[in-house]
C-alpha positions, 0 to 999 in steps of 0.5 A: 190776863189770858189770851181770851180776855186780851182779845175781848178788850181789843175788840171792845176798844176797836168798837169804841173807836169806830163809834167815835169816828162814826159820830165825828161828822154829826159832832162837827155839824153840831158845832158848825156856826149857824147861818148867818155869821156875816153880813148878807147882800141884797142886790137890787137890779135898779138904781136908788130911789125907785119902788124896789129900792125903797122896799128892799132897804126898808125890809132889809133893815127890819129883817137884819134885826131878826137875823142878827147880821146887817143886810147890805143893799147893792144897786146893780142897774142895767139891761132891764134888771138882767145885770143884777139878776145875772150877778146873783144867779152866778153867785155862790149859793152860800146864803150871803147873796140874794136878789131883790127884783121886780117883775122883770125877773119873770118877764125878761124871758118873755121879750129877750131873745137871749138870757145870760142865765137860766130862769131856774138859776134863781129860786124864789124865797119870799114876796116882800111887798106890792107897790100898786101901779097908778095911772096918772095924767098932768095936773092940767088935764081934763081927764079925771078917771079911767073911762075919761082917759080911754074915751080921750084916747079914741079922739084924733091920733090918740094919747101918748103914754110913757113907759120905763122901756119894753117889758116894764110894768108901765109898758104892760099897763099900756098894753092892757089898756090897748088890748083889754080896754080899746085905748088908742095909745102911742107908747113913748119909752124912757130910760126909767119910770121917773123920767117918764113920770117927769115928762107927764108932770111937765105935760110933754106926755099925756099919761103914764103908770108908775109905782105908788110910792114914786107917784104919791109925792107928786100927786100930793104936790098937785103935779099929777092927777091919779085916774086909777090904781091897777091892783086888786084893792084900793091903796091905803094912802089913796083911799078915794082912788078907785081901782081899774076894776071898780071903774069897769075894767077888770082885766087891768090888774098889775102891781110893782111887786118886790121879792127875794130870790136866791142862787140855785143850790142855796140850802133849804134851811137857809131859804126857810130861815130867811123867809121866816125872818122877812115874814116877822119883819113885815108884820112888825108895826115899825115896818108897816108904819114905814111902808103903808103911808108910802102906798106900799102893801107889805105882803109876805107868805111862804115860799110856796105862796110866792112860787104860785104867785110867780107861776100865775103872773107868768101865765097871765102876762106871757100871752099879753107880751106875745099879743103886743109883740113885745121885743127887747129894745 
């Protein structure tokens, strides 16, 4: 073997080695396990049994079938949903911890003087469902519709209206009724929507507004009278109940929506995969048969759809919170 041949072989060997080294990251990436490889956690920032908890559990079960890993629900109530939100905002962005909140995730910043995390620390992934808000009065009340409620509120000292605390969806409904429809209401805050609803059923409070799956059993049980829903269409489980808009009050629109958020920095590929899995789950006849009879409207949509919805809600609700001078409890 001459010196030139040996040199040529050495060069070829070095080139082959360099090519192999260059391919190693790609090969390692190709062999990396695809997400998810272990159980996923959905943190619900409320106690069990509420509208968000009901939706999160139903959607998580159906989505887990799509992903091949269980989705565990962890209830973390407190501080107007901020305890759970803060936990997720500060969790590792590895695709195994998500938040399943309600409107408080955007309205808390409107009424709180300080937040333990930045708003953009939580990234919207997908809208799960909307539970339309239903305005209700006690079973023995003479009020039968929204016009009757507003007219009754203008007599004497007005009506008492229970809420689930400052900035809650019932609170926004009450302020809409006051500012947009001229109702005279004394707002009575309770620790939860269930407590406020029980006070109305016991005729201790004149009216309230609560999520459709929460009030539906009491409506069907004859303990509450529904006077209006506050979403943009009628509720399938209460087809005879007109919306506030149908009764002439087009600005009384709000719902108890439920979505999924991730910690900032979670890879887009994971967010896209979870979004797709939730959308498939929401279209399944099994999940729809579970949610719709409970007066829950499966929604879904892209990540961008959800982002646009949130932006529109912020633009719509922030001026209302300011006009009503909503402040943290």
